[in-house]
C-alpha positions as CSV (number, residue, x, y, z in Angstrom):
1,X,3.7,50.8,-22.6
2,X,1.9,47.6,-23.5
3,X,2.3,44.3,-21.8
4,X,4.7,43.0,-24.4
5,X,6.8,46.2,-24.6
6,X,7.3,45.9,-20.9
7,X,8.4,42.2,-21.4
8,X,11.1,43.3,-23.9
9,X,12.6,45.5,-21.3
10,X,12.4,42.9,-18.5
11,X,13.8,39.8,-20.1
12,X,17.6,39.6,-19.9
13,X,19.6,39.4,-23.1
14,X,21.5,36.4,-21.9
15,X,18.3,34.5,-21.3
16,X,17.2,35.3,-24.9
17,X,20.6,34.2,-26.2
18,X,20.3,30.9,-24.4
19,X,16.7,30.4,-25.7
20,X,17.7,30.7,-29.3
21,X,21.2,29.1,-29.1
22,X,20.1,25.7,-30.6
23,X,17.1,26.8,-32.7
24,X,17.3,25.7,-36.3
25,X,16.6,28.5,-38.7
26,X,14.0,26.6,-40.7
27,X,10.3,26.0,-40.5
28,X,9.4,23.4,-37.9
29,X,6.7,21.9,-40.1
30,X,9.1,21.3,-43.0
31,X,11.7,19.6,-40.7
32,X,9.8,16.3,-41.1
33,X,10.9,12.9,-42.3
34,X,7.5,12.5,-44.0
35,X,8.3,15.2,-46.6
36,X,7.8,13.5,-50.0
37,X,10.6,13.2,-52.5
38,X,10.8,15.9,-55.1
39,X,8.9,15.4,-58.4
40,X,10.6,15.8,-61.7
41,X,10.8,19.1,-63.5
42,X,8.7,19.8,-66.7
43,X,10.5,18.9,-69.9
44,X,9.6,19.4,-73.6
45,X,6.2,20.3,-75.0
46,X,3.2,19.7,-72.8
47,X,-0.5,20.1,-73.3
48,X,-3.4,20.5,-70.8
49,X,-7.0,21.4,-70.5
50,X,-6.1,23.3,-67.3
51,X,-2.7,24.6,-66.2
52,X,-2.3,25.6,-62.6
53,X,0.7,27.8,-61.7
54,X,1.7,27.5,-58.1
55,X,1.9,24.5,-55.7
56,X,0.6,26.0,-52.5
57,X,-2.9,25.6,-51.1
58,X,-4.6,27.7,-53.8
59,X,-3.0,25.8,-56.7
60,X,-3.5,22.3,-55.0
61,X,-7.1,22.9,-54.3
62,X,-7.7,24.2,-57.8
63,X,-6.2,21.2,-59.4
64,X,-7.9,18.7,-57.0
65,X,-11.4,20.1,-57.4
66,X,-10.9,20.5,-61.2
67,X,-10.4,16.8,-61.4
68,X,-13.4,16.2,-59.0
69,X,-15.6,18.3,-61.3
70,X,-14.4,16.6,-64.5
71,X,-12.2,13.5,-64.1
72,X,-11.4,13.5,-67.8
73,X,-9.9,17.0,-67.7
74,X,-6.2,17.0,-68.2
75,X,-4.7,19.1,-65.4
76,X,-1.1,20.1,-65.1
77,X,0.3,21.9,-62.1
78,X,3.7,23.7,-62.3
79,X,5.6,24.6,-59.1
80,X,8.7,26.8,-59.2
81,X,10.2,25.2,-56.1
82,X,8.7,22.3,-54.0
83,X,5.0,21.7,-53.1
84,X,4.1,23.7,-50.0
85,X,7.5,25.2,-49.5
86,X,6.4,28.8,-49.1
87,X,3.4,30.2,-47.0
88,X,1.5,26.9,-47.2
89,X,4.2,25.0,-45.3
90,X,5.3,27.8,-43.0
91,X,2.1,29.1,-41.4
92,X,0.6,28.5,-38.0
93,X,-2.0,26.0,-39.1
94,X,-5.0,28.1,-38.2
95,X,-7.8,27.0,-40.6
96,X,-10.7,29.4,-40.1
97,X,-14.0,29.8,-41.8
98,X,-13.8,33.6,-42.3
99,X,-13.4,34.6,-45.9
100,X,-12.7,38.3,-45.0
101,X,-10.1,38.1,-42.3
102,X,-12.6,38.5,-39.5
103,X,-16.2,39.7,-39.3
104,X,-15.4,43.3,-38.5
105,X,-13.1,43.6,-41.5
106,X,-15.8,42.1,-43.7
107,X,-18.3,44.5,-42.3
108,X,-16.1,47.4,-43.2
109,X,-15.5,46.4,-46.8
110,X,-18.5,44.4,-47.8
111,X,-21.3,45.2,-45.4
112,X,-24.1,43.9,-47.7
113,X,-22.5,40.5,-48.0
114,X,-21.3,39.8,-44.4
115,X,-24.1,37.3,-43.5
116,X,-23.8,35.6,-46.9
117,X,-20.0,35.3,-46.7
118,X,-20.3,33.9,-43.2
119,X,-22.5,31.1,-44.4
120,X,-20.3,30.5,-47.4
121,X,-17.3,30.4,-45.1
122,X,-18.9,27.8,-42.8
123,X,-20.0,25.7,-45.8
124,X,-16.4,25.9,-47.2
125,X,-14.9,24.6,-43.9
126,X,-17.5,21.9,-43.7
127,X,-16.6,20.7,-47.2
128,X,-12.9,21.1,-46.4
129,X,-13.4,18.6,-43.6
130,X,-15.4,16.3,-45.8
131,X,-12.5,16.2,-48.2
132,X,-10.1,15.4,-45.4
133,X,-12.2,12.5,-44.3
134,X,-13.0,11.3,-47.9
135,X,-9.4,10.9,-48.9
136,X,-7.9,10.1,-45.5
137,X,-5.9,13.3,-45.5
138,X,-3.4,13.0,-42.6
139,X,-3.0,16.6,-41.5
140,X,-3.8,16.4,-37.8
141,X,-7.2,18.0,-38.4
142,X,-8.6,19.2,-35.1
143,X,-11.9,21.0,-34.6
144,X,-10.6,22.5,-31.3
145,X,-11.7,26.1,-32.0
146,X,-9.9,29.4,-31.4
147,X,-9.8,31.7,-28.3
148,X,-9.4,35.4,-28.8
149,X,-7.5,36.6,-25.7
150,X,-7.3,40.0,-24.0
151,X,-3.8,40.8,-23.0
152,X,-4.6,44.3,-21.7
153,X,-7.4,44.9,-19.2
154,X,-9.5,47.2,-21.5
155,X,-9.7,44.4,-24.1
156,X,-11.9,42.3,-21.8
157,X,-14.7,44.7,-22.5
158,X,-14.3,44.3,-26.2
159,X,-14.7,40.6,-25.9
160,X,-17.7,40.9,-23.6
161,X,-19.5,43.1,-26.2
162,X,-18.6,40.7,-29.0
163,X,-19.9,37.7,-27.1
164,X,-23.2,39.6,-26.6
165,X,-23.6,39.9,-30.4
166,X,-22.5,36.3,-31.2
167,X,-24.4,33.7,-29.3
168,X,-22.2,30.9,-30.6
169,X,-19.1,32.5,-28.9
170,X,-18.4,31.9,-25.2
171,X,-17.0,34.7,-23.0
172,X,-14.3,33.6,-20.6
173,X,-13.6,35.9,-17.6
174,X,-10.1,36.0,-16.2
175,X,-10.6,33.0,-13.9
176,X,-12.2,30.8,-16.6
177,X,-9.6,31.9,-19.2
178,X,-6.7,30.9,-16.9
179,X,-8.5,27.6,-16.3
180,X,-8.3,27.0,-20.0
181,X,-4.7,28.2,-20.5
182,X,-2.7,29.4,-17.5
183,X,-1.1,32.7,-18.4
184,X,-0.9,35.8,-16.2
185,X,-1.2,38.1,-19.2
186,X,-4.6,36.7,-20.3
187,X,-7.3,38.9,-18.8
188,X,-10.3,37.3,-20.6
189,X,-11.1,35.2,-23.7
190,X,-13.7,34.5,-26.3
191,X,-14.0,30.9,-27.3
192,X,-15.1,30.4,-30.9
193,X,-15.7,26.8,-31.9
194,X,-17.7,27.0,-35.1
195,X,-15.5,27.0,-38.2
196,X,-12.2,27.1,-36.4
197,X,-9.8,24.2,-37.0
198,X,-6.1,23.5,-36.4
199,X,-4.0,21.6,-38.9
200,X,-0.4,20.6,-39.5
201,X,0.1,23.0,-42.5
202,X,3.0,21.3,-44.3
203,X,1.4,17.8,-44.0
204,X,-1.8,19.3,-45.4
205,X,0.0,20.6,-48.5
206,X,1.8,17.2,-48.9
207,X,-1.5,15.3,-48.5
208,X,-3.3,17.5,-51.0
209,X,-0.4,16.8,-53.4
210,X,-0.9,13.0,-52.8
211,X,-4.6,13.3,-53.6
212,X,-4.0,15.4,-56.7
213,X,-1.6,12.7,-58.0
214,X,-4.1,10.0,-57.1
215,X,-6.8,11.8,-59.1
216,X,-4.5,12.1,-62.1
217,X,-3.1,15.6,-61.9
218,X,0.4,15.9,-63.4
219,X,2.6,17.8,-61.1
220,X,6.1,19.2,-62.0
221,X,8.3,20.8,-59.3
222,X,11.3,23.1,-59.9
223,X,9.4,24.4,-62.9
224,X,9.1,28.2,-62.6
225,X,6.8,29.7,-65.3
226,X,8.6,32.7,-66.8
227,X,6.2,33.7,-69.5
228,X,2.5,33.7,-70.4
229,X,1.3,34.4,-73.9
230,X,-2.3,34.3,-75.2
231,X,-2.7,32.6,-78.6
232,X,-5.9,32.2,-80.5
233,X,-6.7,28.7,-79.3
234,X,-4.4,28.2,-76.2
235,X,-2.5,30.0,-73.5
236,X,1.2,29.2,-73.9
237,X,3.4,29.0,-70.7
238,X,7.1,28.9,-70.8
239,X,9.0,27.2,-68.1
240,X,12.5,28.4,-67.1
241,X,13.6,25.6,-64.8
242,X,16.5,25.4,-62.4
243,X,18.9,25.8,-65.3
244,X,17.7,29.4,-65.6
245,X,16.6,28.9,-69.2
246,X,15.2,32.0,-70.9
247,X,12.0,32.4,-72.9
248,X,14.1,31.9,-76.0
249,X,15.5,28.6,-74.6
250,X,12.9,27.3,-72.3
251,X,13.2,24.0,-70.4
252,X,9.5,23.3,-71.3
253,X,6.4,24.8,-72.8
254,X,2.8,24.1,-71.8
255,X,-0.2,24.9,-74.0
256,X,-3.4,25.0,-72.1
257,X,-7.0,25.9,-72.8
258,X,-7.4,27.5,-69.4
259,X,-4.9,28.8,-66.8
260,X,-5.2,29.3,-63.0
261,X,-2.6,31.5,-61.5
262,X,-1.9,30.7,-57.8
263,X,1.4,32.4,-57.1
264,X,0.0,34.6,-54.4
265,X,3.0,36.6,-52.8
266,X,5.2,36.1,-55.8
267,X,5.0,38.5,-58.7
268,X,1.9,37.7,-60.8
269,X,2.3,36.8,-64.5
270,X,-0.5,39.3,-65.0
271,X,1.2,42.6,-64.5
272,X,-2.2,44.3,-63.8
273,X,-2.4,42.4,-60.5
274,X,1.0,43.4,-59.1
275,X,-0.1,46.7,-57.6
276,X,-2.7,45.0,-55.4
277,X,-0.3,43.0,-53.2
278,X,2.8,43.6,-51.1
279,X,4.9,41.0,-49.3
280,X,4.7,41.3,-45.6
281,X,7.1,39.2,-43.6
282,X,5.9,37.2,-40.6
283,X,8.0,35.2,-38.1
284,X,7.5,32.4,-35.6
285,X,9.2,30.2,-33.0
286,X,8.6,26.6,-32.0
287,X,9.4,25.7,-28.4
288,X,11.4,22.7,-27.3
289,X,9.2,19.8,-26.0
290,X,7.3,20.4,-22.8
291,X,7.7,17.9,-20.0
292,X,4.5,16.1,-18.9
293,X,4.6,18.3,-15.7
294,X,4.9,21.5,-17.8
295,X,1.9,20.4,-19.9
296,X,-0.1,19.6,-16.9
297,X,0.7,23.0,-15.2
298,X,-0.2,24.9,-18.4
299,X,-3.6,23.3,-18.8
300,X,-4.7,23.8,-22.4
301,X,-6.7,20.6,-22.5
302,X,-8.9,22.0,-25.2
303,X,-5.8,22.6,-27.4
304,X,-7.4,25.7,-29.0
305,X,-5.5,28.2,-31.1
306,X,-5.0,31.5,-29.4
307,X,-4.8,35.0,-30.9
308,X,-4.6,38.3,-29.0
309,X,-6.5,41.5,-29.9
310,X,-3.6,44.0,-30.4
311,X,-3.0,45.7,-33.7
312,X,0.3,43.9,-33.6
313,X,-1.1,40.5,-32.6
314,X,0.4,37.2,-31.8
315,X,-0.9,33.8,-32.9
316,X,-0.2,30.9,-30.5
317,X,-1.0,27.2,-30.6
318,X,-0.1,23.9,-29.0
319,X,0.9,20.9,-31.1
320,X,2.2,17.4,-30.5
321,X,5.4,16.1,-32.1
322,X,5.9,12.6,-33.4
323,X,7.2,11.5,-30.0
324,X,3.9,12.5,-28.4
325,X,5.4,15.6,-26.7
326,X,3.7,19.0,-26.6
327,X,5.3,22.0,-28.2
328,X,4.1,25.6,-28.5
329,X,4.2,27.7,-31.6
330,X,4.5,31.4,-31.0
331,X,4.4,33.9,-33.8
332,X,3.3,37.2,-35.2
333,X,3.6,40.7,-33.7
334,X,6.2,42.1,-36.2
335,X,4.9,42.5,-39.8
336,X,7.8,43.7,-41.8
337,X,7.8,45.3,-45.2
338,X,11.0,45.8,-47.2
339,X,11.4,48.6,-49.7
340,X,10.6,47.6,-53.3
341,X,8.5,44.6,-52.4
342,X,11.6,42.6,-51.7
343,X,11.6,38.8,-51.6
344,X,15.3,38.3,-50.9
345,X,16.6,35.1,-49.2
346,X,18.0,37.1,-46.3
347,X,14.5,38.3,-45.3
348,X,13.5,34.8,-44.3
349,X,15.2,35.3,-40.9
350,X,15.1,38.3,-38.6
351,X,17.0,37.9,-35.4
352,X,15.5,41.1,-33.9
353,X,12.1,39.6,-34.2
354,X,13.1,36.2,-32.9
355,X,14.5,37.9,-29.8
356,X,11.3,40.0,-29.3
357,X,9.2,36.9,-29.6
358,X,11.2,35.0,-27.0
359,X,10.7,37.9,-24.5
360,X,6.9,37.9,-25.2
361,X,6.7,34.1,-24.9
362,X,8.5,34.1,-21.5
363,X,6.1,36.8,-20.3
364,X,3.1,34.9,-21.6
365,X,4.1,31.5,-20.1
366,X,6.3,32.0,-17.1
367,X,5.3,28.6,-15.8
368,X,7.5,27.0,-18.5
369,X,10.7,28.7,-17.3
370,X,13.6,28.8,-19.7
371,X,12.2,26.2,-22.0
372,X,14.0,27.4,-25.2
373,X,13.2,26.9,-28.8
374,X,14.0,24.3,-31.4
375,X,13.0,26.2,-34.6
376,X,12.8,29.9,-35.7
377,X,11.6,30.9,-39.2
378,X,9.9,33.5,-41.3
379,X,8.2,33.9,-44.6
380,X,6.3,36.4,-46.8
381,X,2.5,36.9,-46.7
382,X,0.6,38.2,-49.7
383,X,-1.1,41.2,-48.2
384,X,-3.7,43.4,-50.0
385,X,-5.3,46.6,-48.7
386,X,-8.6,44.9,-47.7
387,X,-6.9,41.8,-46.2
388,X,-8.8,39.2,-48.1
389,X,-8.7,37.6,-51.5
390,X,-9.4,39.2,-54.9
391,X,-9.6,37.8,-58.4
392,X,-8.3,39.0,-61.8
393,X,-9.6,37.7,-65.2
394,X,-7.6,38.1,-68.4
395,X,-7.5,36.9,-72.0
396,X,-11.2,36.4,-72.4
397,X,-11.6,34.7,-69.0
398,X,-9.2,32.0,-70.1
399,X,-6.8,33.1,-67.3
400,X,-7.8,33.7,-63.7
401,X,-5.6,34.7,-60.9
402,X,-6.4,34.9,-57.2
403,X,-4.2,36.4,-54.4
404,X,-4.3,38.6,-51.4
405,X,-5.3,36.1,-48.7
406,X,-3.2,38.0,-46.1
407,X,-2.4,35.4,-43.6
408,X,-5.8,33.7,-43.3
409,X,-5.6,31.5,-46.4
410,X,-5.5,27.9,-45.0
411,X,-9.3,27.7,-45.3
412,X,-10.0,30.6,-47.7
413,X,-7.8,29.3,-50.5
414,X,-10.2,26.4,-51.0
415,X,-13.0,28.8,-51.5
416,X,-10.8,30.9,-53.8
417,X,-10.1,27.8,-55.8
418,X,-13.8,27.1,-56.3
419,X,-14.3,30.7,-57.5
420,X,-11.4,30.4,-59.9
421,X,-12.9,27.2,-61.4
422,X,-16.3,28.8,-61.7
423,X,-14.8,31.7,-63.6
424,X,-12.7,29.5,-65.9
425,X,-15.6,27.2,-66.6
426,X,-17.9,30.1,-67.4
427,X,-20.4,29.4,-64.7
428,X,-22.8,31.8,-63.1
429,X,-22.9,30.8,-59.4
430,X,-23.6,32.4,-56.1
431,X,-19.8,32.7,-55.7
432,X,-19.2,34.5,-59.0
433,X,-21.9,37.0,-58.2
434,X,-20.3,38.2,-55.0
435,X,-18.8,41.7,-54.8
436,X,-15.9,39.9,-53.1
437,X,-15.2,38.4,-56.5
438,X,-16.2,41.3,-58.7
439,X,-14.5,44.1,-56.8
440,X,-10.8,44.8,-56.3
441,X,-9.0,46.2,-53.3
442,X,-7.4,49.6,-53.4
443,X,-4.0,49.2,-55.1
444,X,-0.8,50.1,-53.2
445,X,1.0,53.3,-54.3
446,X,4.4,53.0,-56.0
447,X,7.7,53.4,-54.1
448,X,8.7,55.3,-52.1
449,X,5.1,56.0,-51.1
450,X,4.3,52.4,-50.3
451,X,7.3,52.0,-48.0
452,X,6.6,55.4,-46.3
453,X,3.0,54.5,-45.9
454,X,3.7,51.2,-44.3
455,X,6.2,52.8,-41.9
456,X,3.7,55.4,-40.8
457,X,0.9,52.9,-40.4
458,X,3.1,50.6,-38.3
459,X,4.0,53.5,-36.0
460,X,0.4,54.5,-35.7
461,X,-0.7,50.9,-34.9
462,X,1.9,50.8,-32.1
463,X,0.5,54.1,-30.8
464,X,-3.0,52.8,-31.0
465,X,-2.1,49.8,-28.9
466,X,-0.6,52.1,-26.3
467,X,-3.8,54.2,-26.2
468,X,-6.2,51.4,-25.5
469,X,-7.0,50.9,-29.1
470,X,-7.9,54.5,-30.0
471,X,-7.2,55.1,-33.6
472,X,-5.6,58.4,-34.5
473,X,-6.2,60.5,-37.6
474,X,-3.9,58.4,-39.9
475,X,-5.6,55.1,-39.1
476,X,-9.0,56.6,-39.2
477,X,-8.3,58.1,-42.6
478,X,-7.2,54.7,-43.9
479,X,-10.3,53.2,-42.5
480,X,-12.5,55.8,-44.3
481,X,-10.9,55.2,-47.7
482,X,-11.0,51.4,-47.4
483,X,-7.4,50.6,-46.6
484,X,-7.8,50.1,-42.8
485,X,-7.8,46.9,-40.9
486,X,-9.2,45.9,-37.5
487,X,-7.8,42.6,-36.3
């Protein structure tokens, strides 16, 4: 058994019940008095030079940079719900430079571009930070870095070998790791400062919204696009609205010269893109506030993000609430796929996973005792088979969609927005010449094969974690055909 499987058996059910008793079933980041008031829905007949569909990070960055490139360009952004309500406001706030969900994953899929993509990723994060400072974006931007932690003894060797190949990374043995963050399950760590930033994800989305409005972007919320039709001169979008209007009786129409689709996990308006992504559900907890004594006993003065090395990995971070008290976000491990690519409301919460995460948290941080949790939530991640973004062009390159960011999109969506604008503007750039942009991931099979494949893969990943990371025939085969992933 792994460390965390043993924890599930060791923590009493009554202790878990008490930990979750008062936890709100909503994202901690969204439970914030600073959330801006909703913007009006689209009405009537609208026109734009550029229409952006989707109000998460991808859409917001696309709209913002479109206005920076050409202030006279009329940009209209349509959001089906509220700005940042989905993955952009629910994630852990890890903003990393990698454009390929880690160097080893990039090496597997795009070995000839790894060095170039690393440099482009670092440049993207640097420009991200410059934007934050230029517009005074209040998103709790912190260049604190990330520590990859070994939670099993054999993983320490992995980190030591990685450190030898990456001079910018610092290997932390058990003693030094526990001096950084005191946990008995941390056997070693690898501190990576370059290109690793922590943010408040919801406030980042709301602040990008503010900057877009400041630059003249027209934003409409509660305006789901239900149809896309290519006409000789324009692309016509029909907006259904909360009244559930149909294409025959739309709430609004928008004619645009160019369209950027940034709906990510939600079904693409380009049907050809739909086989490339599946929604994978991820869950997280936020602890109750730590006392000053608890914060002191834990250490964590560097306030780095943490991620372990298991196939079923956790992401962990410390944050500070508006009262100045430390809290700990603890998420990951279960990655759940529902038959038929379901996006049902009931999937946003999974008590089984919440209980499992409580047990893992208490094993990781015994010094905090029965601290309990204030919030528990989940959401869907747009996962593709290579675990990083892809791009689809349509209608004579007048429409471009990007998706597939797979849980590492806080930073990468800005890069994807730049690619989208390059393509829509007809530019030949270093970005558009990348195989990352020109090539697609392997599509997922139809049901029931997709569901069966995910079930088998999950079981084999569990088995791999129990066998010190050794990958069996199933995972090795997926690796060979380009559908594998090494976290």
